[in-house]
N, C-alpha and C positions, 0 to 999 in steps of 0.2 A: 504493500500500500504506500509506503514512504517513497519507494522508487517511482511509482506511478505519479505521485504528487510532484516529485522532483522533475520528472519529464514534463508534466503539465505546466510547471512554472516556466520551463524553457521554450515550450512549443505553442503555448496558448496565444490566440490572436488578440487577446485583451491584456491590459496592463495590470499586473499584480504587484507593482512596486508599492502600492498602498498596503501597508502591513495589515490593516483592519480587513480589507477585502481578502487578502491572502489567507488570513486566519480563518475566515468563514468558509472560503472555498475548501480549505483543508479539513475543517470540522465536518462539513457536509459529506465530504468524500470518506473520511475516516469512520463516521457514524453510520452512514446509510449506503456507502458504496456508489454514490452518485456524483458525477462530474458536472459542475456548473460552468456554463459558457456565457460570457457577457460581451456585448459589443464594446469597443474601446471607449466610446463616449457615454457609457451608462453612468448617469449621475447617482451619487449616493449608493453605489453598488454594495458597500458593506452593510448598509441598512436593509436593503432588499434581501441580501443573503442571510442576514441575521433573522429576519422575519420568516424566511423560508425554513430555516433550521427549526425555529420554534413552532411552525405549523406542522412539520413532520414529526417532531419529537414525541407528541402524545401517542402516535400510532404504534401498534405492535411492530417490532422490527422484522418479524417473519412475514407479516402482511406486506410491508414495504418491499421486501425482497421478492415476494411472489408477484408483485405488480410488474416486475421486470424492467423498471425505468433505470437506465444507466446514465443518461445524459439529460440535463435540465438546461434549457436555453432561455435566457432573458432577452426578449426581443424589443428593440426600439422602433421597429418598422411596421407595427401592426395597426397603427392609427390610434386615435383617441378611443378609449374604452367607453362603449355606449351601454345603456341599461339593458337592452334586449338583443342587440346585434352580437352574434357569437364570435367576437374577436378577442376574447379575454385569454384564450389559450387554445392549443391543439395537441393532439397525440399522434405519433407515427412511429411504429416499430418500437425501439427502446428509448425513444426521445419524447419528452414533453416540453412544450414551449409556453412561456407566459408573457403576456403583454406588460412591459415595464410601466406603461401609463397607468395601469390600475393601482400600482403602488404609490404613484405620485398624486393621483386623484381618486382615492377610494370612495366608493359610494356604499351605502348600507341599506339595501332594499328591504322593504317590509317582509318579503318572502324569506329572508334569511334569519328571521326571529321566530321563536316559538312562544307558546302561551306563558311560559315561565319567565320570559325576558331574556333567555339565552340566545346567542346569535353566532353566526359565522361571518367573518369578514369576506369581502369579495375575493381577495387572494386565497384565503383558506378554501372557500367553496370551489374556486376554480382549480386549485392544485389537487384537491381530493377528487374532483370530477374527472380531471384528465388521468389521474392515477387509476380511477375506476375504469375508464376506457381501456387502459393497458391491462388491468387485471382481467377484465371481461374477455379481451382478445386472446390473452395467453391461456385462458381456460376454456378453449373451444367455443368462443362466442356464446357465452351463457345467455346474453340478451336476445339471441335469435332462436333459442331453444323453447320448446313448447311450455315448460313450467313457467317461464317468464312471460311469454307472449299472451297466455290466457289471462294473466292478472289484469291486463288493461284492454283485452280484446283486440290486440294489435293485428292488423291485416294490411297487406300491401295493395289490395284492391278494395274498392268501395263496396260496402254492403249496407242495406237499409239500417238506419239507426247509428251508423258510425260517422265520425267527424274527422276533419283534417285541419291542423293548425295553420293559421296565417299570421305572420308577424309583419306589421307595417310600422316602421319607426322613422321619424323624420331624419333625413341625412344618411340613411342606410338602405341598401337594397331590400326589396320585399323578400321574405322567406316563406316558403310554403312547405308544410310538413311532408316528409317523404312517405309516411305511413298513416293509415286511418286508425282511430282509437275509439273505444267505447266511452262516451261522455259521462257515464255514471261511474267510471273507474276513478280511483284516487291517485293524485300526483303530488310530488313535493312542491312544484310550482309549474306554471304554464309551459316553461321551456321544455320540460320533460315530455310534453305532448308531441314533440317533433317526430320522434321515431323510438323504437324500443331500446336502442343503444344509448340515446341521451337520457331516456327515462331510467335505464339501469344505472348509468354513471351518476346521475343526479341523486338517485336514492342511495347509492353507495356513499356519495359525499356527505349527505345529511346523516346517514347512519353512523359512519365512522367518526364524523365530526361532532357527535353527541346530541344531534337534534332528531332523534328517532321519532319523536312525536309529529314531525312533519310528514312522515310516511303513513299511508293507509295501513290498516292492521294486517292485511294479507302480505304486503311487501315487507313489513317489519318481521313477520314470521319467516319469510323467504330468506332475508339477510341474517337473521338470528341463526337459522339452520346452516346457511352457507359459510358463515364466518365464525362459527362457534369454536373452531380449533384455534382461533387467534385470541380468544378471551383469556384474560389472566387476572 
């Protein structure tokens, strides 16, 4: 691990001369086995990295490992983070990217609070959400298997009684949900109505983030059973 960090210091495309930034890069690598990548002009990089470390710290280490994320990219080119447009982050292979703008301009949507007053920050929810996508994909696309699809009535073609999500936000392209869902099903928030994999990742985020009450009962039971081996 130390050899890898030494190589990272020499080959990274970003400046680690700031000892605070280098400290948090190493701490995230040593603790979670994740390499963080920042653009050279990332402002307050050490603050972002410190926040990422403390977002991941409460999670079970085996769960983080089983998500399979090896590279975490902090991106400055994803545009201003908007309340509903999905440019907060993305997942691909063993990489997760986060939009740096949400750290500079955090919002606190009502959807991220529960009845007790507990909440997730936008960076928390986004990071857990993208890790959820990675876990889902690495475990044979759980979100596309029948046990999950039937919880919300997911279907790729229209059937009577089903609906499809449409997101229209000023200054962002219109988004139309890729799948149809049962409107009587329960969701963490409306974004989860786009498709079964965003529904799955969002439920994962709220579940591991401590806001289980945001999930409907059938999805709480699903994740309790799925993730019980990580309980400690």
